Structure formats: structure tokens, C-alpha cells
KOLTORLO-553780 format. One record per residue (C-alpha): residue in three letters; z, x, y. Coordinates in pm, whole numbers, plus 50000, padded with zeros to 5 digits. Example, Ala and Ser with C-alpha at 12.3 -4.5 7.8 and 13.67 -1.06 7.14 Angstrom:
<atoms>
ala507805123049550ser507145136749894
</atoms>
This chain:
<atoms>
unk404559425882376unk405519459682515unk407669463682823unk404819483482977unk402499453582942unk405079429383082unk405819451483379unk402309464083442unk401769442983754unk405369441983871unk405839433884240unk408509450584449unk411889433984408unk410969413684099unk412649419683764unk409499412183567unk405949399583595unk403779376283387unk401919393783108unk398329404183158unk395739390082915unk395029413282625unk396719445282507unk397689475982710unk394529494082599unk392529471382831unk394299484483140unk394909516783327unk392729546783399unk390729565483141unk392489595782992unk391019630682996unk391189644182640unk390709681782595unk386969679282524unk386439665582876unk388609691083055unk387049717383278unk388129753383258unk387769779383530unk384399778383703unk383499742983595unk383949712883826unk381559684783737unk382809652883575unk381179644983238unk378329619783220unk379459600882908unk375989584782894unk374349597482576unk370809610382587unk370959617082961unk371229647583185unk372119654083547unk372779679983816unk376339678383947unk378359702584159unk376019731584092unk376019725183716unk373409711883476unk374849687383224unk373349671782914unk375309645282723unk374459642182356unk375279613882116unk378269615881883unk378309613281503unk374559619381509unk374819652681321unk372829643781008unk370069669881006unk366589664780862unk365089635080680unk364849648880327unk365389620080084unk363539587680019unk365079553180056unk365929549279688unk367079585079630unk370679578879734unk373139605579836unk373409638579647unk376209644379400unk379629653479538unk378699641679890unk381169624680123unk380019603580416unk380589570480590unk379639539480398unk377569510980536unk374119500180425unk373209488280776unk374259520780940unk372719547780723unk371359577280921unk367779588680883unk368989624280839unk370349633880498unk372599664180552unk376159663580422unk378919687080528unk380759709680286unk383759692280134unk386259714880311unk387659688180542unk390199711880698unk387409733980829unk384579709780906unk386109674680902unk382599661880819unk381629665481186unk381929702481270unk378429707981414unk378259676681630unk377039686181978unk378889666682246unk377829683282571unk375709712182706unk376269727883048unk374689756283240unk375309772983576unk374109805083740unk376609832983802unk376559866383981unk375949883583647unk373459859583491unk373789824583343unk376829808883181unk376419782182914unk379179759382790unk378849740682462unk381329713282373unk381479701182014unk382849667581912unk385019684381646unk386209720281623unk388929729381374unk387949765881333unk386309786781608unk383529800281386unk382859769981165unk379799760281369unk377019780181531unk374859771481830unk371409785281901unk369959782082251unk366259789582292unk365079799382641unk361429797482747unk360999816483075unk357259810583084unk356399844482938unk353589851282696unk355629867782420unk357459837282292unk358219831581924unk358709799481727unk360579815981439unk364089818881579unk365489839881295unk369159837981189unk368099816780893unk366679789781121unk363079799481065unk360199781081223unk361269754681476unk357959748481655unk359469756581995unk358249788882152unk361059808282321unk361329841682498unk365069845482437unk367309834582152unk371019831282221unk373159825381911unk376909819681949unk379439811481678unk382699809881870unk383979844581786unk380789862781880unk377319859982027unk373949877282015unk371059876582260unk367709884782104unk369459901281812unk371789922982019unk375549915782033unk377049905482365unk380259920882491unk383399903082376unk384379894182732unk381189874082770unk382229849682497unk385259826682504unk386219798882267unk388799771682321unk389609753481997unk391819728482180unk388929718482406unk386259723182137unk384369744682387unk382399776982352unk381459795182672unk379029824282688unk377559843882978unk374169860582927unk372769888883141unk369599870583239unk368599863183597unk366419832183645unk366619835384025unk365189802284156unk362889795683862unk362819766683617unk363419777083256unk362889754982953unk365849752982714unk366299741682354unk369599737882169unk370429733681800unk373689734081604unk374569741681245unk377219758981036unk377899796281059unk377799819980764unk379679851180871unk378759870380555unk375029865180611unk375189867080989unk373199835081025unk373179797680984unk374559784780656unk371709772380439unk371609737180293unk371599730779918unk370839700079710unk374479690379664unk377399701079882unk380479719379762unk383529733479941unk381459759280131unk377849747580121unk376239717880295unk373959695680090unk371219669980126unk367989685280007unk365959665979753unk364979698079576unk365609735079620unk361989739479722unk362319718880040unk361749738780356unk363839724080636unk365959742680893unk369769742980846unk370229723681170unk372599694181192unk372119684381557unk369449690081824unk370119687382196unk368019673582483unk366939641682306unk366119616882580unk363959591982388unk365749583982061unk364129551681930unk365399518881793unk363399500581524unk364269473181275unk362319488880986unk363329461380742unk360079442780675unk358579435980328unk356229465680371unk359149489180427unk361029476480123unk357869478479915unk357379514480012unk360959521579909unk360329506379566unk357129526579541unk359189558179591unk361409548479299unk358459543679064unk356459573979178unk358339599878974unk355499625278997unk355359624479377unk351559622579374unk351449586479484unk354009593579753unk351859621479895unk348869598079899unk350959571480068unk351949595880340unk348269600380423unk348239563880528unk351739560980677unk353639588380855unk356649587080625unk357969565080349unk360949542680424unk364269561080430unk366689536380586unk366779499580675unk367019507181045unk365779535381264unk368259546081527unk371499535881354unk373179567681478unk370619576481745unk369169605381543unk365939591781394unk363539612681604unk365749643081551unk365669639581171unk361889635681155unk361329665381386unk363579687381174unk361779676280859unk358529687481026unk360119719481161unk359049711181513unk361689704281779unk359409712682072unk359669677382211unk363419681282266unk363899703482568unk365419705082916unk363679721783208unk366619735283406unk365849741383774unk368079770283886unk367049765984248unk368579731484246unk371679745284079unk372109772084345unk371629746084618unk374219722984461unk371769693984439unk373109661784287unk370719642684063unk372749619083848unk371999599083537unk370619564583609unk372089532483470unk369089509383453unk368399477083266unk368229478682888unk370239494282607unk372519523982672unk374679544482436unk377899552882617unk380999572982531unk384619566182613unk387759587782585unk390519572682373unk394169574382467unk395149578282104unk394849608581881unk394039595281533unk392669627381386unk389529648681401unk385949641481302unk385199616981022unk387459603980747unk384929593680477unk387659581680240unk388579553680481unk385289550780673unk386939559681004unk385619578981303unk388779596381414unk387849616881722unk389019611182079unk385439605482203unk383959573182070unk380559556382117unk379569521282215unk376369503882316unk375829482182621unk372899460982730unk372369457183104unk370209427483210unk367459429183471unk368629423883829unk372299427883741unk374579409483981unk378209419983994unk380789409083909unk378859401483593unk379709379883291unk380249398782966unk379549390682602unk381509410682345unk379239413982039unk380819426981715unk378819443581436unk378649434381068unk380299450580767unk378379482780710unk376979482481062unk377309504581368unk377409501281745unk373589502181743unk373189473481496unk371999447281742unk369639470981925unk368059479981590unk368099447381394unk368669418481637unk367489428281986unk366489392282062unk370079380682017unk371279406282271unk368549398682523unk368939361082494unk372729362882533unk372279385082838unk369509365083002unk371239331482961unk373749340883232unk372899375783354unk375599390083127unk376329425483024unk376589427582643unk379209451482503unk378679463482143unk381579485682023unk381629508281718unk385129497281606unk385809532081465unk383629527181158unk381389504080959unk384069483480784unk387439482980961unk387479444880997unk388599446781362unk392199455681292unk394379484381415unk392069513081526unk389039489881514unk390649464481746unk391929492581967unk388369505881996unk387149472582131unk389599471682419unk389269508482502unk385479504982517unk385889473982735unk388229492782967unk385689520982995unk382809497183064unk384749482783357unk384759517483516unk380949514883527unk380249477783579unk382259451583769unk383019425883498unk383959389983584unk386979384383359unk386649346683405unk383279346983224unk383879367282909unk382809353982568unk382759368182216unk380319367581925unk379439385981607unk377469385381282unk379129384680935unk382189407280964unk381579404781338unk381879366981301unk385239372181134unk386239394781423unk385129367681664unk387429342181503unk390319366981490unk390149381181842unk389449347582006unk392669334781848unk394749365981902unk393709368782270unk392599333782374unk393339341382740unk390509367282738unk387629346082608unk385879314682726unk383979307182404unk383259321582061unk380089322381851unk380449332681485unk377289338381279unk377669337680896unk381219349780946unk383919345680681unk387159330680814unk389149354880600unk388709390680488unk389879378380147unk387129356779991unk389579337479770unk391699328380070unk388629315780255unk387449294479964unk390869278679913unk391639273580280unk394559297680263unk396209282879953unk395469312979729unk394819349979786unk392979375879581unk395209400079389unk395929432879565unk394409451179267unk391059437179381unk391339439279761unk393239472079778unk392769492979466unk389179485379360unk387399474579677unk389369487479974unk392789492080121unk394449523780241unk392819545279975unk389309533480050unk388769515979715unk388189530279370unk384759513679347unk383709503379699unk385189502480047unk384739465480126unk388169455080252unk390509472280490unk394219475180416unk396059441880378unk393239416380425unk393709393980728unk392769357680784unk391699338181089unk392789306580908unk396399315380992unk395969314581369unk393519286481445unk396359269581640unk395699294181923unk392139282281993unk393099251482196unk391149263882500unk388389284182329unk385519262282200unk383859277181891unk380259276181768unk380039284181396unk376749290881215unk376709294280836unk374149289880562unk374049271580229unk372289299980046unk374899326380132unk376439343679828unk378619366080046unk380189338380254unk380079306080051unk379759276880290unk383069262280168unk384949290480346unk383729282480700unk383999245580611unk387729251080558unk387909268880892unk386109240381070unk388419215480899unk391419232981049unk389919230881397unk389209194081342unk392809187681234unk394049204881549unk391749183181758unk390019213681906unk386449216182033unk384019231581788unk380489228781652unk379769237781291unk376059242581215unk374999245680850unk371499258980774unk370409246280430unk367419269380371unk368869301780509unk370809330380351unk373339355680472unk370739379080622unk367889355480708unk369259344181044unk369479380281155unk366039389081018unk364469359681203unk366379369481517unk365899335381681unk368909320181854unk367899288582037unk370899268782172unk373519295782106unk373009315682429unk373309283482630unk376549275082453unk377949309482529unk376789308282892unk378939277482959unk382119296082863unk384869298983125unk388169316083057unk391129292783112unk393849311283297unk396939288883311unk396369256983115unk399049230483121unk399409231482743unk399739263782547unk399859266582169unk400339300982014unk401189312081663unk402579347281634unk402039364781299unk403899398081279unk401679411380999unk398719410881239unk400429434381485unk400069472381507unk402669483681761unk402029520381679unk398779517381877unk400019492082130unk398609460881961unk401139432581957unk399929396581969unk402919376182079unk401679351182333unk399009340282578unk398699324382921unk402259316483038unk403919320082698unk404929355282597unk407289376782390unk407359353782087unk409599367781816unk409349352481471unk412519344181280unk413529368581007unk412139356980676unk409339336580836unk405659346180815unk404869332381161unk406379316581468unk404709288181661unk405299278182023unk403689246182155unk404599242982525unk403499215182759unk403909214683138unk403959180583301unk403659195083651unk400309178083714unk400679150883455unk399119154083115unk397229133582863unk395709145682539unk391899144982560unk390029117882377unk388259131982073unk384659123981996unk383309134581659unk379589140681632unk377149146181350unk373449152781402unk370429170781260unk368719198081462unk365459217281431unk366029249181633unk366069277681560unk365519261281221unk366579229281050unk370359224881038unk373169199381024unk375659199781311unk379189185681300unk382039189681540unk384429176481802unk384059172082175unk386689164382437unk386509135882682unk388809128282974unk391849107582870unk392289072883017unk394619070083315unk397169049983117unk397309077882857unk398559103483108unk402269111183151unk403899124683466unk403539142783691unk407059155383637unk408839188683687unk409379191683314unk408569212883013unk408249200182656unk408489227482394unk408179227082015unk409339257581822unk408609264881456unk409979296481300unk410669311581642unk413689333181723unk412769341082085unk410109332282340unk409549334882715unk407979308182938unk406689317983283unk407619287583489unk405549291683803unk402399299883601unk402989266683424unk402729250083767unk406419240683786unk408689240984092unk411699264184078unk413359247984383unk413839213884225unk415489202383907unk413579212483595unk413859191983278unk413419210482952unk412909190382632unk413009211682318unk412349204581954unk413149234681735unk413449238781358unk416129265681400unk418389282281652unk416459302381910unk416649318382254unk414219304782511unk413799324882833unk412559308383152unk411069335183377unk410129335983744unk409059365283965unk412699368984072unk414859361283772unk415109350483410unk417329323883257unk418179323482886unk418729290682706unk420319290382363unk418499264282161unk420049246581864unk418099232281574unk416749197481639unk415919179781965unk417739187982289unk417349183982664unk418369207882943unk418239203083321unk418619230983574unk417419244083910unk416169279283853unk416559291384211unk420179279384212unk420789298383888unk419339329784047unk421639325884349unk424669321984122unk423759353883936unk423319372684264unk426699360384395unk428439370384072unk426889404884087
</atoms>
């Protein structure tokens, strides 16, 4: 645990303070990365609510989505990607659009035409527009075209510059490429155009006077071709200089990657038998005749399993039809001159939000490792009807190959039922990519998104729970154990207990060879065949000790080839051996995907709704595993509740602290095993453990005493007052350690180190007296 985290809530005069639950990323104010900075003449704070616009401080703002720059829908479901194309993996998060960037990562970083924000304001000499891109490595890599409809009768729908017909009639065409700009084909003076590569911003002032009128605006982005003086055209397959994605050279689609002013991007499951059948029909219809006939009946053959995975479905269809007329903003310059404020609303339902990260991990997209690297990251949130704050929160983690939109697209009932069961806000993070397994940057993303959400909604930290499907179920088991003082309950759906399938099947006895998990199917290089695993597969089986106060609901299926039921059975067995509360439901006639396709969740929302976060329990068990830590991004898991700063002995894989306070007396709960058959949401067998109050004669104490067991621990800190103990009277400390260690007893005013020898030992001391002795000596 970092010193910053330990001292984050320090009170005046105290040497140290108890640790806050969770990592540092969950605390502090949001940063302001360069993309969100305002230069001269700009004052309004960004919206960071995608697909919304507002009037603020005399400025018009539109906030676009991020990583939605995929152009037109050009290829059928079974066509696959073109040759030599790099993009994010993930079958559940494929975009509808099919454009691929040129393979010059140093110029485009596979994200170079991604519109982040559009602004406009009137000036004494006309109108100034500011375009912010999500990624800008070179000032003239991307081009932006702004179409302006003043209400005149001489508009044109062919915008020129290689864009061609766009279906939107405009009176003026402003094209800017960072190092230059033209209005209606005439160059603008150099002093009217500025570009800031650090801020990813292009600013251009045009000599047009709207007075107090309302003008309609359109905005598109693409790649600039300086030699041709227009937008870089798209080919079938990309190379170092040319974008790709067409199905044939005869396709007529505009070279546009991103369209602005999209306020109604849809969500749709699009995974029914009819959709899959149409995809197979595409594969068999080699002549294209049958496909054309099919399109007479249906608007378009199936392209992806879900519509809205990257919030660009409507955009991609409109570009394929060469008609973007539905995507526009009517900017009222009278309101701008008056300084009217008309902000984005935050109503019930799904919202795509953006947060600024504290960490610089790179630019754009890293397709080799399936990582979204930029400082501005997306997440989804569901706001229930009649939100009452402070509100409970459910953290819902997506599957392998999924995105932050997964639950809105594929399992909206799960989200709504979890929210309605307790009036909870549901947070759905992106985790920096489709397959990062909730480690390092993926885990960091979760807590940074959570921190950002708390700037918008008052979250009740005592009623936070966690859930997820498949890889999200794995993340549920991991995060609930790594940060048990943050979560009241966990609900894992078809989740594997380990990233390594062999480790899950053998209950941790064996692991798959690194040649499989790193070289062929994942690891730092992204995998020679597939990117299935992240680097150094992790396992929730190692840290089940930490779930003493986090009841778990585990759903798995018999017919699951991806997560054989023996793996979660081994996980449940560990919980049973610990004597922890859990419920393991096995569905005999379901498969890995069928629970999600059915999207029925009876009983689970009620289980989640009963979750309460335990703050300072009288018994704390925590296993620290150094390999699970990533201190370079502030992620160190070394304690919970009133136990902190666990340091594992050199040569040991993990260090375990089991600390018991007898301040109020303590008795282990009575365990009641249950086994029953259920029918909802479909037939299943339930097994598990429940806790019942211990008998009076089973309780020990009360006593001002601590009992501590250490295994493989070199150092640990116990916060005495948080354990309910009295620092003014004699404290008895009974220790059982398998090696020499240093145990620190901490109070708001002092710390006292105890050198522990191997074996059993007993110490007695009065902590306040020890503090007075130290003060007198000083």
C-alpha cells in the first residue's frame, strides 16, 4: 500500500491514518488531460456525456463517443476483416463499421480520426470552431469537414474533397486538416487556423456572420491526403498509407471514419436465429443475387452480433447509404451571444460517459495487445427511475471479447433488474479493452471510472456490490477478494475461477504451460494464434481466504465447454472449506451463452440487493499475493479493513494474516449447509453454506486482546482502534507465526513495532503509555 493511500485522510497531529478501502485511483479529483484543456477564448467545462450537446458560457459543445471511428458498414457478417488489417479483437464487441486505419501506427495509432468534441462560438470576425480529436500524433493526419446550412436555397449535397455525396445539403463547406483550411474551396489565412498536437485540438475561425440566426451544422472526420488535397480514399485492404475495409473496389462509400451530432445511437441484441441464418446465407450466396433479394425484405443482412457495441451502428449504416442528413446540430447563435446555459440532462436509462485518466499509457489503440491506450476512456452507466441519492451501486464487468456496452446490447434485463431491485446505479466499465482480464490497466480503469461516476452521482459506499458474466465473473471473484472492504456481495455468472483453464480444473494444483497461455494464445505479445489470455494468467483460487465477509452467488452450467463445471466446483469447494457464505447454482440444461441469451435473472437481483459492505469486522483474513500487484499504476493489494501493509516473506508466493479482535467477544458462526432444487430462472441445483448466530457458550471474551496468525508474512500493520480495542488499558496480543516478522500496532497518534519470533508468543502492553514514553524520550 502506498504512503499516499495510508496518509490520504491524515488528521492534524497524527503520524498516520487507517487505509481507505480500495486503491488510490478511487480517490481524489479528476485530472485535466490536455484534450480537456481550454486555450485562449474558451471557458466551458467539457460535457463528458457522449451523444449529448449543451450551451455553456457562450459556447456550443457537442460530446462525441470515443473509439467509434469505424466508418461505413461494408462487409457481411461472414466476410471477416480484410487482409493486413489490425484492430481490436472481441467477437461480442465488433463494430458495425468496417474501416481499418493504415498500418502506420506512429502516424495514426489506429484512432487518428476519432472525433472527441466539437465547439463553436461567435467572434467579432465571424465564427470560431474547435475540434478535439481523441488521438493526434501528426497535425495533418486527419481532416475534418464541417457543413453549414444557413437556410439558403443554393445548398449542395456533394461536399467535394473526395467525400462525394453525403445526403446533407449545405451552403458552406469548411475543410480543415490541422496545417490548413479551406472555406468553399478557398484557402483561409494561416492566422485563422491553429493546431495544438499536445491538446489534439484544431481551431479555425471563418469569416461568416450568423448574427442571431440558427444555422444547421454537420461534421465528419477522415484521413487527409495532402498530395490529392482531399480525404484519403479507402481501399479493400489497408497498407502503411491507405485505409481499408471495402468489400470490393466498386463499393461507393465516403472516406469518413466518424460523424458528429449523433444523439440517437441505438442498442440492439441482434443475435437471434434469424440473424445468424442471414449471416450463413451471406456465406453461401457467392453471386450476391440472393443477398440483393434478401435486402428487399430486410434492410440489411446481419453484420455483427450486436448493434451499438461501440455506439456507431446508425453512423455506419448512414455512411453506407451516403446519407448523414439525420446527424446535425442546429446551433442558435442568439443563445450563444446571450450566454444562455442549456446543459446536458442526466435522466433515467443507459448513458455512455467519459472519464479522464490520471495515467498516460500511450495514444489511440494498441491492436497487438487489445488495449485502448488514450487518456479519455468510456464507460456505461444505467440510472434507475426516481433515483434517490446516495444510491447503491452495482459494478457490472463485461465478458471476454465484450465492451462497455455489452449489457445494454445483449443483456438489458440483467441491468434493469439489478437496478430496480434496490434503486441502484449500475456501472459498466470498458476495462481498457475486450480481454484484459481485469488486471493492471483493466483494473485501474474500473476504479477510475468509479471515481468519475461519483462526481456525477452520490454513491452509497456501504451498498456497493459486484457482478459479471464469463470473464466478468472471473473479475468479480478477483476484485471481491482483492478489495473485500469495497463490496457487500458478489454474483459471478459462468465465470472461470482462473484465467488459466488447467489451473481451474485442477483446483490450483497444475498450470498450463506458458507456451500455451503466453506464446500461442496471449501474454505480452498478444498471442501468435489468438489473444485469449493476458500476461501471466491470474487465479481467484489463490485468494478465496479474503472473502470472509463477502457472500458469493455463483451460477455455472453443465453444458459449458469454455468453463467446465469442475472449475467453479473447485472454487466453491474452497469457500466451503473456509466456512464462508456462498451459493453455487448449477444449471444442467444451459450452456455458456444461453443464460445471457435468455436474459432472465430471477433471484439474483434480490441476492445482490441484500449486500451491505462490512467496514470494521472483528475478524479479518487477508492473503497478499505480490504477483497480483501493479505498483507502477498504483495497484497494490496488501490488506483490508483494519489490516494493512502486508509484506510477504522473500521466497514466499503469498503472505496470510488472520487477525481476531476480542473487543466485543467473538464466536465463529454456526455453519448450515443446504442443497435444494430450484426452477427459476430455469431448473437448477443449489448448494452452499449459510451462517447462523453462534450459541452464547461458544463466544469468547469480551477482552482487550488480539489473536493473530501469520503465514509467510514479513510485516503487517493492525489498526487497533478500528478493531474496537482500547488503547488506554492493557492490550494482550497472542501471535502464532511460521517465521520471524514485524507486527505494527497503529493508532491515530502513534505506532508500536513488535518483533515476532517463529511459533506462539504473547505480548502485553498499554499503547498510550508506550506513546508517552516515546514522547518523553524525544
